[in-house]
Structure formats: structure tokens, C-alpha cells
N, C-alpha and C positions, 0 to 999 in steps of 0.2 A: 409509628411508620413500618416496625417490623422490619427494619434492615437486615437484622440477623437471619431473615430467612431469603433473602435476596440472592440470586446467583453471582458468585463473587466477578464473573465476567462482565456483570452488568452494574455492580454497584457504583462505582464512580460517575457512571454516566447519569445516574438519577438527581433530580433535582432536591430530591428529599435528604440526599445524602450530604449535599452544601447545605442544606438548613441545619441539618444534625452537628456537621462542623462548626457552623458559626454558633450553635448552642453550646457546644462543648467551650469553645473559645471564650464566650460570654461567660460562662459559668466558673471557669479558672481564672478570668480576669476578677470577678466577682469574690470568689473566695480561693485564693493563689494556695491557701495551705491546706484545702478540704476538695480542691478541683482535681480532676485527673484528665489526663491529655486523651486526644483522641488515638493517637497510636497506640498509646498502652491498652485502650480498651479493644482496639483493631487486633492487637496481639494477641491480648488474651481468647481473641474468639478464634483468629486463624493461626495463631503461632508465627514466632519471629520469621521462620523460613518461608510459610504460606503468605503472610502478608508482604514479605520483600519481593517475592515472586510475582505476586498479583500487581504490585504497583510496579513492578519491571516490565510487566504486559503492557500496561498504561501508557509507559511512557513511549512506545512505539506505536501504540494503536488506542489512543484513548485522549482523554483531557491530561495533554502532557503537563500544564502548568501545575496543576493539582497533583498529580502525581511526583513531580519534581519536589515541591512542598512536602507532601507526606513522606518521602525518601527522606529528605533532610531532617525531618522532625523524628523520624525512626532511629535514624543515627545518632541524633542527641539524645535520643531515650535510650538507647543501649548504653551512650556514654554516662548518661545520668544513673544508671543502674549497674555502672562498671561491668557491663558485659565482656569477658576476655575476648581479645583478638582472635584467640583459637575458634572461639563459639561464633564469631561473627562471621569467620570465613566460611564455616560449615553453613551458616543460615542463607549466607550469599549464594551457595552452593558452588563456590570457587574452588572447592575441594574434588570437583567432578569434571573441570573443563578439560583434562588431557596433557598433553605434551606441554605446552607452554602456558603458564599461567599468567606470565609478565604481559601476554600480547592481549590478554581479555580486557576490554574498557572497563570492567567494573573492579579489576585489580587496582586501579588508581584509587578509587573510592575506599578500598579495604586500607590500603596504604596510608591514606589520608587519616582513617580512623584510628591506626596505629599511632600516629604521630599525635593527634588529639587527646588520645588515651593516656599516651606518656605525660604529655603536658597539665592532664587533668590529676594524675595520678603518680605523681614523681616518686613516690617512695616504693612504688610497685611496677617499674618500667617493665614494657613487653617489646621483647625482639621479633622481628619478623621471620629471621633464618630457623629458629627453632619450630615455628610452626609450619613453614613451608619444607622443612627436612621431614615431616610426617607423611609427606605427598611426593617426594621428590629426592634422589639421592644428591649427595653433594657436588658430585660432577656434573650431573644436569643442571644442578642451580647456578652451578660456576659456568655452565655455557650458556645458559639462557640469559643470565645477567650480563655475559660479555656481549652476546650480540645486540642486547639493547644499550649497552655502553657504546658500542661501535657504529650504531645505527642513529635512530632519530626519536628514540622511545623516551621513556622517563629515566633517564640516566641518574639524577640524584638518588632515586630510590635502588636503582639496580646496584649502583656504586656501595650504598649502605649495606644491602644484603650480605655483598661481598666480603665487607670490612667485618660484618657479624659473625660471617663463616670463619673467616681468617682467625677471629677471636676466639670462635669456639673451637677452633684446630689448636691454637696454641695453648688454649687453657686445657685440654684434653692430653696435650703432649704427642700429637701426630706428627710422626717423624718425616721428613722431607721425602723419604723413600715410599712411605706409605702414601702421602699427598700426591707424589708422580703416579702411581696407581689409579688411586682416585679419580684424578684427572682424565684418565683414558691415555697416559703419556708414557706409559712403562712399557711399551710392547716393541718398539723399534727407535733407534737414536737418528736415522736418516734423516726424519722428516721432523724431526723434535721441534727444532726453534722456528719450524714454518707456523705451528700451530697458534693460535691466538691464547689458548690456555697456557703456554709456556710462561708468559711475561706473569700470569697469576700465580704459577709454582715459582719463580723466579722470586718475585714478591714476597711469597710466604718463606721460601727457603732462607731468605736473608733475614725476614722478621725471626725466624726460629733460631738461626743462628746467633743472633743479637742476644734472644732471651735465654738459649741455654748454650753459653759459649763452651762449656767443657764438652760438648758433644762433638764426634765430627760430623758436622752436618753443612759444610759451605758446598755451594752450588757444585763446583768441580768435583768435590768428594763424592758427594750423593751421586751425581752420572755416573762417575768410575764406578762406582758399587754397583749399578745397576747395569751399565753396559759394557764395561770392562776398559782400559786405556786407549786401544787401537781404534774402538767403535766412536769413541769422545773425539779422538783427533781427527778421525774421517769427519764426522759433524762441523766440528769447527772450521776446518779446512773449506768446506762446501759453503759454511755460512758466511765465510768471509767473501766470498764472490758475490753475495747480495747486499744491496745498500742497506736495506732495514736491517740486517744483523751483523752487518760487518764490523761497528764499533763493538757491540757486545761480545761476538767472538773474539776477536783480538785480546778484550780482556782476559775472557775464559781461556784463552790459549796461554797468555803469560801465567794464570794462575795453576793451569796443568804443569808448564815447565817448573815453577817455583815447587809444586807439589812434588814432582819426581824428582826434583833436587834435595828437596828435605828427607825424602825415602832413600836416598843414596842409589838411584840409578845410574848405572855406567853410561857413557856415551854411546856403546855397542848396542845396549838395550834399547834405547832412545833411538837409535837408529833402525832397530827394528819395528818398533812403533809409528816410525814416521816412513818407513818404507814406499810408501805410495806417491810420497810427495816428489816433486821435481827435484834434480840435483840442485839447481842454485838455491832452491827454497831451503832444502836442509843444510847446505852450507851455511847461511847466514844462520838457521836455527842451531846448527852443531857449533859455531863460533859463540854464539849468546850462551850456550850451555856449558861448554868448555870455562868460559868464563865466569859461569856462576860456580863452577867446581871449584875453579881456583881462589874464588872469594870466601869459600866455606871455612 
């Protein structure tokens, strides 16, 4: 048939190619231990990346059913030969897609491959996050995954990537201070709680504080180190006026007052820090603060 001499753009259209596939299938069925698969032969000729690209073209302009079948068999071939997810993402050219890999339809296939790989080889599990970190910063990955989770995308995979990143950060003992900067949240306190990434940072900081309780890494302590008392107080005061952040702001405001009590700040010092507030609001806070001092 000399199919190895045929232009790859024409290969799947030829009836001889269908005949060859049937022959390979029959041979494998007759001699399962000695037979070879069609995709392993094609991969040896075109290379993994070349074959995947060729099949992909036929998915859009060609015998789609045949292309779908070959793509599935190629994935199974990679799985059978324990091809690492890192190598697969390269063969699929997903390392070249640019700004948002999660929006690429091929990403779903890669994520499924990682899942299947881990099911087949549980003693050598592969994580998605370490692979993706080779092409994107952690901050970019958190932003991309958050957009998927808040939209209509592949939420379970996006959540898994976030969980893996948080686990990697905890394992490397990345401080909440550094995490704040990594997520691009360390520039100003004014709009901090409006960012969707703030919830991610909050989740990480609470996890870090639980894992490393001896370090002063609570949310309010970290924010104060980064922005100072007054800036955080202004942030919380503003956040209390928005329904979405009101409850959290009240919790953090109480934590801030308790932190000031523990540090021995005087009523006058707190008055200076809260000087932007209305007189009535300060009066309530002053009474709360004074009672706290007396109770110490």
C-alpha cells in the first residue's frame, strides 16, 4: 500500500488506510501477545506530537468518527506505556496555547488523562499543578481557575488545581505574606476584599495558621504587617457597607480589636487609628474597647 509515503493530510481519507486499520486489528486479535496497535505504528512514524496534531486536523475536516477513534486509542497507548502527563501536555501542544490553558477544549482531555494515569498507576500519582507551573505563575493559575469556578467551566478540575497549589504552598511553607504578593493583592488595601482572589488567600492563610500555629500568621496579623493598622481599619470599615463582605469584615474587625487589646494599645491610640469614623461609631467601639481593657 505504501501508506508511509502518503501525505498526512490525505492519509485518513484513503480507503487503503481503513483496510490497513482492519488488518492491524485482526492481527492483534489473532495474536494479542505479539500484535501491535495501529496507533503505536503511526506514533513511531509520525511521532506522538505529529500524530496527535494530524488526528486533530481530521476532527474538524475529515472522517471525524475515525479521528475520534484514533485519538482515543492514542490516549490509551500513552496510558499503557506510562507516558507522563508532563510529556502528554507537550505532545498535545497545550504548552503553547498562551494566556488561558483552561479555556482550551483540549485541556479537558489532558485532565482526563491525568485522572486515568493516577487510577492506573496509584503508586506514582501525578499532579496537574506542578506541570502547569512550568508555564504559568501561581498567581496566574489561581486567577484562571477562579474564573472557571465562578463561571460555567470545568469546575471540578479547576478546584482540584487550586487545592494542589495550596498543598504545594503549605508544603514549601510559603508565608501568607508571600502568598498575598503572589496573588497580586499586596499593592493596596483599599479594594483588597473586592478581589475574587482574596477568598483564595483567606483560605490559604487559615490553612497555614492551622498547620503552623506557632507563627503569627492569622489573617488580621498578616494584613496589618502588610498595610498597617489604619489602612486595614479603613478597609474593614468600607467592606462593612457591602453585603458580600459585611459579615467577614465584622469578624475581622473584632479580630483587629482583640489584637490591639493583646498588644496593649491605649484608648487614645485606637482613637487615632479610628479617627476617620463617625463619632457615634467610635463611641460604640470605644465602649467595647474599654470593657476589653477592664476585663484583662
